[in-house]
C-alpha positions in Angstrom: 62.0 86.6 -66.2 63.2 83.0 -66.0 60.6 80.4 -65.2 61.1 79.1 -61.7 60.7 75.3 -61.6 61.6 74.7 -58.0 59.0 73.2 -55.8 58.7 74.6 -52.3 59.9 71.3 -50.8 63.2 71.7 -52.7 64.1 75.0 -51.0 62.2 74.8 -47.7 64.3 76.2 -44.9 64.6 73.5 -42.2 65.8 76.1 -39.6 62.3 77.5 -39.6 61.0 74.6 -37.6 63.4 75.2 -34.7 62.8 77.4 -31.6 66.5 78.6 -32.0 65.6 80.3 -35.2 62.8 82.2 -33.5 65.0 83.1 -30.5 67.7 84.6 -32.7 65.1 86.5 -34.8 63.6 88.0 -31.6 67.0 89.1 -30.3 67.8 90.8 -33.6 64.3 92.4 -33.9 65.5 95.5 -32.2 66.3 98.8 -34.0 68.7 99.9 -31.3 70.7 96.6 -31.6 71.1 97.1 -35.4 72.1 100.7 -35.1 74.8 99.6 -32.5 76.0 96.8 -34.8 76.4 99.3 -37.7 78.6 101.5 -35.5 81.1 98.6 -34.9 83.7 97.5 -37.4 80.9 95.8 -39.2 79.7 99.2 -40.3 82.8 99.6 -42.5 81.5 97.0 -45.0 80.1 98.4 -48.3 76.3 98.1 -48.6 76.6 97.3 -52.3 79.1 95.6 -54.5 81.7 98.4 -55.3 82.3 96.7 -58.7 78.8 97.8 -59.7 79.3 101.4 -58.9 80.6 104.1 -61.2 82.7 105.5 -58.3 83.7 102.5 -56.1 85.2 104.8 -53.5 81.8 106.4 -52.9 79.9 103.2 -52.1 77.7 103.7 -49.0 78.6 101.6 -45.9 76.5 100.0 -43.3 77.6 102.7 -40.8 75.8 105.3 -42.9 72.4 103.7 -42.4 70.0 104.6 -39.6 67.6 101.7 -39.2 64.0 103.0 -38.7 61.9 99.9 -39.3 62.2 96.1 -38.9 59.8 93.6 -40.5 59.9 89.9 -39.6 59.1 87.1 -42.0 58.5 89.6 -44.9 57.1 87.9 -48.0 58.7 88.1 -51.4 56.0 88.0 -54.0 56.3 88.0 -57.8 53.5 88.5 -60.3 52.9 85.8 -62.9 51.0 87.1 -65.9 48.9 84.7 -67.9 45.2 84.9 -68.7 45.0 86.6 -65.3 47.6 88.0 -62.9 48.5 86.1 -59.8 51.1 86.5 -57.2 53.6 83.7 -56.4 55.3 83.4 -53.1 59.1 83.1 -53.5 59.8 82.9 -49.8 60.0 85.0 -46.6 62.9 87.3 -45.5 63.6 86.5 -41.9 64.4 90.1 -41.0 63.9 93.1 -43.3 65.7 96.2 -42.2 64.6 99.6 -43.6 66.5 102.7 -42.9 67.5 106.2 -44.1 70.8 107.2 -45.6 72.2 110.4 -47.1 73.1 113.9 -46.1 70.9 116.9 -45.6 68.1 117.1 -48.1 69.5 114.1 -50.1 68.0 111.2 -48.1 66.9 107.8 -49.4 65.5 104.6 -48.1 67.8 101.5 -48.0 66.6 97.9 -47.4 68.7 95.1 -46.1 67.6 91.4 -46.0 68.8 89.2 -43.2 68.6 85.4 -43.2 69.0 83.3 -40.0 70.7 79.9 -40.1 70.6 78.4 -36.6 70.9 74.7 -37.1 71.3 73.9 -40.8 75.1 74.1 -41.4 74.7 74.1 -45.2 76.6 77.1 -46.6 75.6 76.2 -50.2 71.9 76.2 -49.4 72.3 79.5 -47.6 74.0 81.1 -50.6 71.4 79.8 -53.0 68.6 81.1 -50.8 70.1 84.5 -50.5 70.8 84.8 -54.3 67.3 83.6 -55.0 65.8 86.2 -52.6 68.2 88.9 -54.0 67.0 88.2 -57.5 63.3 88.3 -56.8 63.2 91.0 -54.1 65.6 93.5 -55.7 67.3 94.0 -52.3 71.0 94.4 -52.9 72.4 94.1 -49.3 72.2 90.8 -47.4 73.3 89.5 -44.1 73.4 85.9 -43.0 73.2 85.4 -39.2 74.7 82.0 -38.1 77.0 80.5 -35.5 79.6 79.4 -38.0 82.5 81.9 -38.2 84.1 80.3 -41.3 81.1 81.4 -43.4 82.3 85.0 -43.3 85.4 84.2 -45.4 83.2 82.6 -48.1 80.2 85.0 -48.0 82.1 88.3 -47.9 83.7 88.2 -51.4 80.1 87.7 -52.7 78.9 90.8 -50.8 76.7 88.6 -48.6 77.7 89.5 -45.0 77.9 87.3 -41.9 77.1 88.1 -38.3 77.3 85.7 -35.4 74.1 84.7 -33.6 75.6 85.9 -30.3 74.9 89.7 -30.3 77.3 90.2 -27.4 80.2 89.2 -29.7 79.4 92.1 -31.9 78.2 94.9 -29.6 80.3 95.1 -26.5 
């Protein structure tokens, strides 16, 4: 694994110090809300990059997921082995969704990481953070929740999805 030379101050999320961040997180910390979101047109997005699949037409979609658990501020930890093993904190996933997918007896657990950007309109920083978290957590599906619509056009080709902070815009 590559040695991480970033200091926490270099990747600290400035949004975390705002009440808007917490307000958005609380609004999205609801299993019913996520299951409704995944039944809208958003549910048609592929959960994983189809280019990485042997059969791209069989890529699972968000609509196939039934969210069963939500964790807030879930830590991403990695082990560093030296003369003793210690865990290093990479960061915290704002919202971790865990759900079930599949048909009949073939069921499996799927995780989705969600990052909230309420004030900091820095798309590059958001992409770097999600890619960093994706690498260290192993979670393949990511959603960024922010008020800036234009982010969708830039994030979607990278299979990082965008949702507006206003739930009513999604679930009518």
